[in-house]
Structures are given as C-alpha cells and as structure tokens.
N, C-alpha and C positions, 0 to 999 in steps of 0.2 A: 294728381292721382286721385281717384275716388277710392273711398273705404267705407266699410259698413259700420253703422253705429255700435258702439261698445256693447257687447253681451255680458262682460264680466259681473257677475252678481256681487262681488264683493266690493266694488266701486259703489259709494253710497247712493249715488243718483242715477244708477242704472234704471233703465225704463222711462225716465223722465225726458220729454222731448221738448225743446225750447226752440223757438223762431225768434232770431235776432234781426233788427233793423238797426244797423251801428251808426254811432256818431262821430268816431274818432276821438272821443273825449272819456267815455267810461266803458269802452270795449273790453276792459279788464272783467266787468262783471260776466259777460258771456264766457271768456276764457276760465274764470274761477268755476263756473257751473260745469263747463266741459271737463276741467281737470277733475272734477269730482265724479264724473261719469255720466252726465247728462249728454244727451245728443243735441248738439247746437247746430242749427241750421242758419247759416248766414244768407238771407236773401239779398240778392244784388241786382242792380238794373244790369242791362246789357254791356255798359261800358265799365262794370265794377263799380264798388263803392269808393268814396274818397280815401279811406284808410289804406288803400293799396298804393297811395302817392305820399303818405305822410313821411316827412323827413324824422330821422335821418335814413337816406338813401345810400346803398352800397352796390355798386355795378348793376343798377336799375332795379334793385330790390329794396323795398320799403322795410327797414329793419322793425319799425312799429308794427306793420302788419304781419310780419314773420313771428314776433313775439306774441302779438295781442290776439291772434286769430288761430294759433296752434290749435289741435285737437277740434276744430270745428270742421263743418261741411259747406259747400257753396252750391247755392240754388240760384240761377239766374231767371228772374221773371221781371216783365215790363209791366209794372202795376198800373200803367195807362191803357193797356190793351186789354179787352174783356175776357179773352181766353185766359190770359196769364192772371188776371184779377180772380177768375173763377178758381183756377188751380191753387192760388193763394188761400182763398176761402176753404177749399177742400183740405188742404194741408192743416189747417187750423182744427180740423175735426179730430186730429190724432195728436194735437198739441196741448201741453199742460200750460205752458207760459209763453206769452208773447212780449219779448223785451223789445219796446218800441223807442227807440232814441231818435226818431226821424224828425221830431219837433213838434210843437204845438200846432194841432189843426192839419198837419200834412196827410195823415190818413184819411182824416174826415173829409178833406177835399176830393178823395177818391172813391168816397162813399164807404170807406172802410174804418170809419171812426170806432173808438172803443165801445160806445153804446150800440152800434149796429152789430159789431162782431158778437157782444155778448148776448144780445137778444138772440142770435142764432146759437150761441155756445155759452150757455149760462155758467158751464163749470170752467171756463177758461180765465185764467189770471192774466190781466193786462199790466204791465209796468210800464208807464208813460215816463220815460226819463226826458227831462228838459233842463235848460239852463236855470230857469228860476221857478219853475212849476207852472202849472196850467192857469193859475189865477194870479190875482195880485197886480199892482201898478208896474212891476218889472217883468211881467210875464213875457213881454214882445222883445225885451232887451236881447241884444246879441252880446256873447261872451267869448272871450279867449282866456286862457289860463292866466295870464296877468290880470285881466278884469275881474276874474273870480277871485284871485288873491287879494285884490284891493277891496271889493265889495264885502268878501266874506270875512274881514277882520284879521286876516293873516298878515298883510303888508304893514299895518300900523305897528306891529311889535317886532319886526325884522330889519336889522340894520344898525348901524352904530348911531348912537345919540348924536344929533346935530348935522348928520348927513343925509343923504338921499335914502329913503326906505329901500329894502334890498329884497327882491324877489326870491322866494325859496328855489332851490335848484331843480331842474327837470320838470316833470309834471305831478308833483306831490299832492297837489290839491285835486285834480282830476283822479288820481289814482286812489286817494283816500275816499273820494266820493263813490267811486266804482265798487270799493269794498262795502259801503253801506248799502248800496243798490242791490248787491248780492245778498245781503242780510235781508232785506225787505222782500226780495224774490223768494227766498226761502221761507220766511214767515207765510207768505201768501199761498206757497205750495202746501205747507203743514196745514194751514187753515182750510184748504180745499180738500185735503185729505181727511179732516176732521168733520167737515160740515157737508161736503159734497157740492159746495158752492164756490164759484170763483170770485174774482174781485176787480176793480179797476184802481190801481194804486198809481196815485200822482206824486212823482219823485222829483225833487229840486235838488240838483247839483250845488246850487248856492247855500241852500240850507244844510246839505250834508257836509260841505266844507266847514261851515260854521259850527257844526257838531263834532267834527272828527279831526280836522287837521291841526288846530290849536284852539280847542273851544273855550269860549269865554264863560260859559254857562255850566261846564261840569267840573269834575274832580281835576284838581290842578298839580297835585303834588308839591313837593318842597320848593319849586320854582316860584310858587307865590306864596311861601310861607303860611299856607293854609287858608289865605283869604281868597275871596271871590275874584277871578281875573276881570270880570265885568267892572267892578268897583275898585280895582287896586291899580290899574295901568296908567302910566303917566301920559300927558299929552304927546311927547315925543317918543322915540324908541328906547325902551327900558334898557337899564344896565344888565349885562350878564351876572349870572348868580356867581360871586366870587369863590363859592366853596367848590366849583368845578373847574378850576383854572386850566388854560391851555399855556403850555410853558416850552420856550425854544430850547432845543438841544443842538448838538453838534451838526446833525444833519437832518434836522426837521423839527417836529412838535410831537409832544406827549400831552395828555391830560390825565389828571388825577382826581379822585373823589375820596378824600379822607374824612370821613363824616362821623363814624361811631369812635367810641374813646380807644378801642383797640387799634382802629386804623390810624387814629392820631398818633398814638404811641409809637406806632412804626414809623410814621413819617417824622416824628420828632427825633427818634434816634437816629434815623437815616441822615437828618440834617447835621448830626455830631453834637459835641457836648458845649461847643462855644456859642451858644444863642440864648436869647432871653426867654424862651417859651418852654421850659421845662417845669414851670410852676404848675402844680396839680389844677389851679384854676382853669387851665386851658383845656383840661378834659372836657368842659362844657362848649358845646357847639355854638351857643350864643356868644360866649366870650371869645372863641377864636374868630367868629365872624367878624367881630369887631376890630380885629386886627389882621385881617385877611391880606390887606395890601402888604404889610411887613412880611408876613409868612410867605406870601407867594414870591416877594421880591428875594427873600433868603433861598427858597426852593429854586429860583431861577438862576442864582449864582452856582448852586451845585449842578443843576442839570445842564449848564453850558458847557461843562467839561466832558460830557458823555454822549454817546450815541443813543438814539432811540431804543435799539436793540438791547443795548446794555441797561438803560434805564427800566425797560420792561422786566429784564431778568432780575434786576436788584429790587424793583419794586414789589414783585412777587415774594421774593426772599423775606422782605420786611412786612408782608401782609398789607401793603398799600394798593388799593385798587387804581390800576393805571392801563392806558390804552395808547398805543401809537395813533397819532392823527394820520391815518393811512390816505393815500392817493388810490384813484381807481384801480390803476395797474398794479398795485400792492395786494389789493383785495382779490383781484383774479388769482393771485399766485399765493395767497394766504394759506398756510398749512392747516389751520382750522377749518376753514371753508372747504379747503380740497377734502379733508378727511371726512368731512359731513355730506360730500356730494352736493354741496350748494349751488355748483355750476355744472352744467353737462353740455356735451357737444350738440351743435345744431347745424344739419346741412342745409345750406341756403340754395346751392346750384351745384353743378358739376365742378369740383375743385375748390369750392368756397365753404368753409367750415369755421364757425365761430363758437364761442361759449355764451350760454344764457343761464340765468338763475333757473334753478330745478323746480320751482314751485314753493307755494306759500305754506303748505300743510304736509305733515307726516300723519298718516292715518294707519293704526295698526302696525306702526313701525316702517311703512312703505311710503315713499314720496308720492304725492298728488301733483303730478306735473305732466310735461310734454310727452304724449304718446304718438302723435301724428304732427307732421309739419302742416303749416297753414295751407289750406287748398288752393290749387289753382282756379281762376274763374270759371265757375260753372262745372266743376269737376263731378258734382253729384247730381246735376240736374237729370239726367236720363234716368238714373236709379229711383230718384225721389219722385218724379212725375209718373213713373212706371209701377209705383206700389200699388198692390191689390190686397195686401193682406193686413192693412191697419185698421184697427177697429175704432169706431167713433167714441172718444174718451168722455163725450158730453152727452150721451144718450142717457136720458132719465133725469139729468140735472136740471134745476130751476133757479131762477133768481127769485129771493125772497127777502123781506126785510128783517135784519138781525143785527146785533152788535156783538162781538166775542173777542176776547183777546187771546190771541192764537195759542199761546202756550199754557192755558188754563189746564190745571190736571198734571202738570209737570212738576216734578220736585227736585230742587238743586241744593246740594250741599256745598256751600261756597267757602273754600280756604284761601280765596285770592287776596292778595294784599297790593297796597300801594295803587298805582293808577290802572295799570292794565288789568290787574286782577279785579279791582273794584268795577271796572268798566264791564267786564265779561257778565258777572253776577247780575249788575244794575240793567243791563240790556235785556236780561232773560225776564227780571223781575217786572220791567216795563211792560212787557208783553204777556203778563199774567202767570208767570212761573211763581211757584212757591220757592223763595230763595232764603235759605237759612244761612247765616253767616256764622261760621264755627271760628271761636276765637279763644285765645289762653292769654292771661295776663302775664305769664312768664316770657311770651314771644308774642308780643303785641304787633298789630298791623302797623308798620310804620306810617301809613296814612293818617293814623289817630295821634301821632305825636306833633305837637306844635311848639312854637317858641312860648307861647303864653300858658302852656300846660292846661288849657281848658279840653274837657271831654268831648266836646262838639265844636267843629269849624264849619264854615261854608262848605269847604272842599269835602269834608267827610259827608256832610247832609246830602250834597248833590250827588256824590258817588255811591251813596248806599241807601238813597230813597227805596222804598218798597220792600226793604228787606227785614228780616227779623234776625236777632243775634243770640246765639246759644253757647254759653261758656263750657268747654270741655277741655280738660288736660289730656292731651294725646300722648303725654310723656309717662302717664300712669297705665298700667295694664287694664285697669277697670275702665278708665276713660276711652281707651281704644275699643274694649267690648262694646260700650256704649255707641260709639261712632260705627261700629259694624252693623250694630242693629239698625242704625238710622240708614245705612248703606242698603240694608236689606228692602227698604221701603222707598228708596230714592230712584231716581232715573240717571242724574248727573252728579258727578263730583268735578269741582273746579279747583284747580291749584296753580300758583305761579312762584312755588319755591324753588330753590337750588335743585338741579336734578339729583335724584335719589333720595331726596328727603322723606318723601312717602315710603319708599321702601325701606329705609333705615328705620321708620317707626312701625315696620310689619303692616303697612297698609298700602302696599303697592297694588298695582292692577291684577297681578297674578292672585293676589288674596282676595281682592274685593269681587272679582269675577266669580269665585267659588261661592260667595255669599249671594250675589245676584248677578246671574250671566247676562243681564240686559243693561247693567249698568255701563254708562259711557263716561271716561275719566279723561280729563283734561290736564295736560301739562304744559305751561308756558314759561319760557326762562329767557334770559338775556341772549345767550350764544347758542341755544338748542341742548338737547339733552344727551348728544354725544360730541366727540371731539376733543382736541386738548385744551380748549378754553371753555369747556362745558360748565365748568364750576366757577366762571368768572363772576363776581359780584354783579346783580342784576341793576346797574345804573344806566339810565338812558343816555347820559353824556358820554359814557364809555362805549355804548353800543353805536352811536352815530359817529363817534371818531374812528372805531375799527372797521366800519363799513364804507368809509369814504365820504358819507354825507357831510361831515364837519368840513373836510377839505374843500367840499364844493361850494359851501354855503358861505361864501365871501365876495368882496369887491375884487376883481382882478388887480387893481392897482393899489390894493391894502394888503399885502401877503401877511401882515402880522394879526390882521383882525379876522375873527371867525364869527359869523352870524347866527350860530345855532345855540347860543348861550341861554336863550329864554324859552325856546320851543321845547314841548314835551312830546313832539314826534319821536318814535311811532308808537306811544302807548294807547292812544285811543284806536288807532287802526289796529294794532295787536288784539285788543279785546274783542274788535268785531271779527278779525280772523278767526279768533278762538270759538267764538259762538256760531260762526258758519260751519266750522268743523263739527262741532257738538251737534247742531241741529241736522246737518247731513248725516250723521251716524244714527241720530233718532229717526230720521226716515228711513234709513236702511234696516233699523230694528223692526219697523213696521212689518216688513218683509220676512225677515229672517229670526226674529225675536232675541237676536244676539247684539250686545253692546260693542264696545271696542274702545280704543284710545285716539286721542288727538293730541298731537304734539306741536307747539308753536315755538319757533325761534325768532325772537323780536328782532335781531340783528337782520334775519332774512327777509324782514318786512321791506327795509329800503332796498335790499338788492332786488327784488321782485318788482318794486315800484318803479325801478329804473331799468327795466329788462333790455330795452332796445339801445340805451347808451351803453351798458356793459357789454352787449354784443358788439356794438361799434368798436369800443375799446379793444375787444379782443380782436377784431379784424385790422383796426387802424391805431395802434398804440398812441397814446397822448392826445386822443380826441375827446375824451370824456374829462373835462376840467371846468373849472369855476368861470361861469360866464357872466355874474353879476345880473344887471338888468337889461343885457343884450342878448336877443335870439340871434342864433346862428343861422337860422333859416328865413327871417322876415325882417322887415324894417318898414315903418316904425313898428315896434312891439316892445314896449317898455313903460317905464314910470317917468311922468313929466310934472314939473313944478307949476302951482297954479298960483293965483292972487291970495294972498293971505299968509298967516303964520304957520308954517310947516304944512302947507296943503298940497295935496298930491293927487294925480289922476292918472289910471293905466288907459293907454291908447294902443290898439293894435289893428294892424292891416293884415288880412288873412290871404288876399290875393289882389290881382290887378284891378278888379272892379272894384274893391274896397277902397283901392288908392284913389281911383276917381271919385267915389263918395266922399272921402276925406278931404280931397280938394274943394269939392263943391261946399261942403259944410264949413270950411275955413275961408270961402270966398277966394280961392287962389285957383279959378279956372284958368288964369294964365299959364298955369304950368301942365295943364290937362294934355297938352300936344307935345310936350317935352318927351321925345322918345327915350332918352338916357334914363328916365324916371319911370317910364310906363310898365317896366316888368321888375320882377323881382330881383333878378340878378343885377339890373342896373341901380336898383335902389340899394342893394347891399354894397355896391361899389362906391356909392356916394352916402354911405351911412350917416356921417357927420352933418352932412348939408340937410338930408332929410330930417334927422333928429333936431336940428337946430331950428328948421322951419316950424316943426309941430310945437317945440318949446317956446318960441316967440309968441305963438298964437294962445297957447293955454296960459302963459304967465299973465296974460290980461283979463283972465277969467277965473271965477270960482270953480273948484272941482265939480260942483253940481251942475253949473253952467255948461261946461266942457261935456259931462256926460249926456246931458240932455240934448245939446246941440249935435253930438255924433251920433247917439242912439237914434235919434230922429231921422237921421240921414242914412241908417243902417250900418254904422260903423261900431265895432265893439269899443266900449269905453266905460270906465267905472271910476268913480270917486273913491279915495282911500276912506273906508269906513273905520271908525275908531269904536271900541267895544262900548265906550260910553254913550255912543250914539244909537246903539241897539233898540233901546226901548222907544225912541221916537222915529225909528225907520218906518215908513208907511207900508213898505211890502212886508216887513216882518209882522207888523200890526195886522195886516190884511190876511196873512197866512196863519195867524195865532201860533207864531214861532215861540214866544216867550209865555210862560205862566209862572206862577208864584207858589212857592213851597212854604208852608208853615211849619218851622221846625221848632218845637217846644224848647224854651230856655233861650232862643234866640229873639232878639228885640224886634227885628223887622221881617217880614217875609222876604225869602230869598229868590230872586229871579232864576228860572231854571228853563231847560230846553223842553220843547212839548214833543210832539210826535216825529218819528223818523220818515213817514210817508203819510199822504192823506188818502183815505181809504173809505169804501162804501160800508165795511164790515169791521174794521179795526177801530175801537175807540181810542180816545187820547189815553196816555198812560195814567194810572192812579198817581197820586202825589201823597203817599204815605210817608211820614217823617223816617228819617234814618234812626235806628235804635243806638242807644249807648251800648257800651261793650257788655256783653251777657245780659242785656235787658230783658230778654224773652226766655231766660233759661228755664224758670219754673213753670211757665206756660207750655213750652215745647216738650219739656221733660214729660209733662203729665200726658199731652195730646198725641205726640209721637212715639214715645217709649212706654207709655202705659204705666208710669211711676206714681206711687201715691205720695201725698205731702210729706209724710214722714221719711220715706226712703228718699226723697229728693234733699230734704234737710241733712240726712246722714252722708249723701255722697257730696254736699257742698261742704259740709264740715270737714269731710275726710280729704277735700281737695281733688275730687276727681270731676266734679261739676263746680261751676263758678256762676254767681249771680252779681247783679249789677252793685248791691249793697257792698259787695266784698271785692269791688273791682277798684282800685285807686284811681282817681280823677287824672293823675299824671303817671302813666307808665314808665 
C-alpha cells in the first residue's frame, strides 16, 4: 500500500528526501534515516531488489526485508530503459541524498555515475557504499558477512583459544557498518546545509567494521587493560577477561561484574565467612585479578545450588552487578524490555503478526521506530512519477573546491565516560566540533583508570583525541552555576551516567532548556532511562548477557563456552547511534530553533541489530539459537583451516552460480554436473560433504592464496587478518586507513584510525592529543566563561574548578 511521505515536523529529518539503491548488507542505514523522518525511496528493478528474498523467510515473506525496509517507499524503475533513466535523473532534482549501494561502477555503466549526477546536481550528496571502497587493491573483492568478519579483524579475536575462530552471531558486522554509514550520510547533509554544496562520499564497509565492531585502533575499555588492542592481542584467540565470569547455576548461567570495592565487598559477604578472601588486600582489583580463578571457582560452588532468578535477586540485594545469560525467547518476554516497549507488534500478512525491536533511539521521549510496514513492490511508483510540486533542491548550487570539517562551529559539553561516552564526543571532535570534556577528580572517568596508575594510556589517548578537558565540581552549587554558563553558549551536552544523575544534580534537560532552548542533550545508558532495570550498572558484559547476545556467541557443541568475553560490542556502535540522534536534532533545530533530548539504551543496540532474527523467534520459537560457524541458509559459508599455524580463511557461496565458480577455482569441475549439489537445498542437505570438500582444498594453501584464487574467480573469500597485520595490509595502506597520533609523554606515536569516509570536501580528522584531566581548565575558564586569572585561582582553591596540577595521577 502506498503512503505519503511523513510531514510530521517534529521528526528531525522531515523534509529530507533520500533515494536508496540497497545492497542487502547495509540496508539499516536507509531504515535509520526513515525512522528519523526522512522520506526514503527504495528504487527497485521490475523484479524487485534481492533484499526481498533474503533469509530468514516466513510463509513467503523475507523477514529481513520486512524489518530493514519498514518506513520506506518503493519505486520501480528499469534503469536500463531510457524513459526510466530519465525519471530517475528527474527524481534526483528533489533529492538530498543518494544512498548508492549498487556496487563500484554499477551506476557509471549506465551513465549515472556520481560525477555525472553531481555535474547536473552539485548540491546532491552521493554516498557510495561498497564492500571495500572505490579504490585500493581489494576494491573489486566480493564479500559475505563471514569474509568481512575475517578481513576486518573481528574473527581473529573471537572463539576459544586453541580452537577454530568463531564468527559473531547474526550480521553484527554489517549492522555496525550500516550505523557508521548513517553517521556519514548525516554529516554530508549537515555540510550541504552549511555550504550549499553536495559531496561524493566513498564509504567502505570493510573499514567501518574495523572501526566499529571491535576496533583495534580506538578506545578499548578494561578488556585490554588500557593497552592498544593493535599491539596487545596474541597470535591465537585471547582469553576472556576473568573479571566478568559466566557461572553455571541450577537452570542456566549468570554473569557477574564485581569490579569496584563496594561490589567486591558485596560478593565477598555473599560467599560467606569461610573463605580466604576477607583480607583487605583483595579490595584491590589488581590483587583480585591474580586470584580470579580461585574466586570464580568458589562463586561457582555457591551458584550451582540456586536458580538464575534467585541469583539475580540475591545479587541485587548484595549490590553485585549480575545478569542472567538470557536466551532470545527469554529476551522477548523480559519484563524490563516489555516495560520499555523495546518490542512492538508487526503485521506481516493477514493473520501473521510477530514482534520486532521498536527502534534504536528515543527522541524527546518518543521512540523513533516503525511507522509503516515495508512497501509492496512498486507501491509508490504512480504517486512518485506523477509528482508535479517538487522543487529543484539544487537550483543555484555549484561545485567548488573547498575543505571543511562539517561540525565546525558546534560546541559540545562532553560528560561521557568509559567507551561509549568517549566515542560519542570523539566522533564529533573528529568532524570539527569544539568538544570540552567536563571532568571531576572525585568522580573520575573510569576510562582514565589503569592498572599502572598512569594518567595517560593508549586507550585514553585514542578515545579522547581532539578534545579539551575542563575540571568542574558539579557537586558544588558554584560548579553547577559555571556549568550552566557553559550550557548557555553550547549546542550539545553528552552524558552516559546512570539515568537520573543529571536530574539529581539539578542539571536535567528541563533545567538546561530554560537556559538554552536550543540545547540538545544526550543520555546513553546500559538498559535505557526507564524500566525496572534502568539503574543497572552500565557494564557491557551484563548488557550482552541480558540481551541474548552472550547465549548466541558460542559453538553449538560447547555449551559451557561463551565467545563474547573479549568483545566490547555494543559500545562503539552505541556511540555512533548517539551522535546520529544528536545530529538529527541539530538538523531539526535549523528549522525550528529548538533542541531536544536523545536517549540511547545500549542493550537495545543488539536487539535492533538482530531484528529479523527476533521477529522469526517470535513467530517460530526456538529458531534463534547459536549457529557457530554454520549458516542456516547457505553452504559453504564459514571458516576453513589453511596451511600454517592457526591460519584460517572465510569462504562463502551466495548462490548456485557461486557454487559453480567455486568448483572451477578448486579445479573440481567433475562435480559441476552433480544435480544433488547444484542447488542451495541440495548443498544444505549434504553440508558435511560440501564443507569437507572445501576444507581439504584450503588445507593445502595459505589463507592469502585461498583468498586470491577464489576472489579471482568471483567467489567471496577472505583470510583471517590479525590486528598485528594492519600496518602491512596493502589495502589499508592504499586507503590511508591508519595514521599516527603523537601523544605527549608517550614514547612512540600511536596508530589510530583515520577518517570514516573518503570525501571531496571533508578533510581527514585533526590529530590533536588527548588532554590530561583538567589540563585546559584555566584556558577554557578564561575563553568560555570570561573569568580573570585571579577569579580562576580562587575557584580552584575553593574546589569549584580543578586544574591539572591539582589532579592526582591516579584517581
């Protein structure tokens, strides 16, 4: 059924028109823009796009299409026909953004390349999404999700040490890349608004995964003990962090995170009087870590006598952060997610109704989610082709040479902490925003704490580059007044405290908007700002356990092993979801003059990243379960051992043509006529035989040789890239993916990620070093607050402001 584009002016992207050519990998990018109010027009060939047939299917409906293309419109055009090509070109006259995931050169072959389109419409933003970018030695490679996980540095750190590396569940790598693509798209739109000029943005899924899913170049959190992941990972899979143990109980598993002294005291007392860990020395996290095996064994003896529900209640009574390792079926029924409306009903067809995640973001307290079901093929063709009232959005625009960071002139007060908080501010600082990190020595950012006690680590440096630090005591009335003066001159406030913290300080949104009606305030938290678990401590391992991700990230034949013990998902994705919401509200502010609130639940990042699987689980209970390295819908599609020590390659067959190409590359044309293997269903029925065939071939070759041979034949394949190989990778080098950050006090330059997208007009991010805590207080108090040196001294002496000299090296 056709529907009109949203005219609700409260939706932040109302009035923005997006034309999308989808790829079946990053379709979430268009969905996110549509959720935020953009009119997203899905241009499809007469037979429909491939996404309409992506598994899982339910009674003839692709659940992937139903979830990833909700809120969009469908326009059928045959771009090989002159009349339809002309209609497409005319459509772009009223379009802000072309989201082109058709692949390198696909539109150019039709005379519709980015250069040709932007010559006609200089104000158009073209976001070209491809597997490896438009340039570089891998630019013609074919990729599956498994291939992206292997080449992107995700696979090498996932799985049990000494065993086959383990693919992450679902399509987390692609979903993370799609979120980054959305951020790039909104930056392009903001830049267009400020300059009147469009852009051609070259976006690489491969690079996005390396930056977002489990980055080796950015802030790492406690999983790496403050070290750079690029330089600290072992050759094999790393051991899980012992401070986040998963412990068996009577009816399943629970995970605990007893990190600070108060949490440890709660666990210590819970374990009873008869153990060896009552000594005060064990208040030290470093000391407990050295005894974690014994402590976890003792905890296991206690927990084995109780159910998960009993342990959850008792753990909360003792103040021990704890979560049940939930199965997806439990997540759908969880009282917290139900109270938050994290799942909503979706009508697929007459009599078929399932449950889907309700959206990544809440804006002004309202969920930005599904408003319309995914369109039937061509539902909006007649209406769109019959338009006569659409103005040319590019009239008067012209292309000219300039470089500008999109967020220049935007001021951000950054209260964010640890990984997700650090990332949100860093992402905006990289794009030119003035980001002032607000800090207080009495409540230090946990990201600044390290086992060595040093005031700067690689993780801090990489997560807070391009920021400045201002020390303010928000527990004092004078400190709060100073903060309010900053708010009056700011655009954005970022925070990821426990829900209610800013309100308890008298600095909630209702107060701040009275000072500055245009202020945009972000709150990001583990479980969201409402619901019975909203005040749960914000530890990523607990988030993963409670959302079902932990239970899914394992080998099907190893029920006691869980593979998410070293990942920091969803922190980096959450940071990007946060800034997407912030920039969307800044775009709305350009129309209305009013700011607003953005709320992010980090737990719901995974729910929405697995929307089609949760929908299937609601329709077919028990279907969403750990798959390990096996695909339910294709074979071969997984990880295969190669010649050498712990050497692996991902190989995938997407369709029957790929199967024939694979046989040719392996010189097994003798099987080309075997009808029992010629179809997907036939290969699935003989999975073990097919996998053994591929494994025997790969075992005789290096991962690079397998990759080259299969990619040359058009088959998706990718060697398992280790983080230590990043610097020598020819594709990363050609794309200038890695730069070096010079951090004062650090002996060597630090490898750091470069830009999120290649652009005609957005320069590489600056690489200003991260500040020490309160390093810039005097400078900022003078420039932003207009204070004289004597007044600054007095405020520091009275404890309302803090400077670096008064900040201890170890918080």
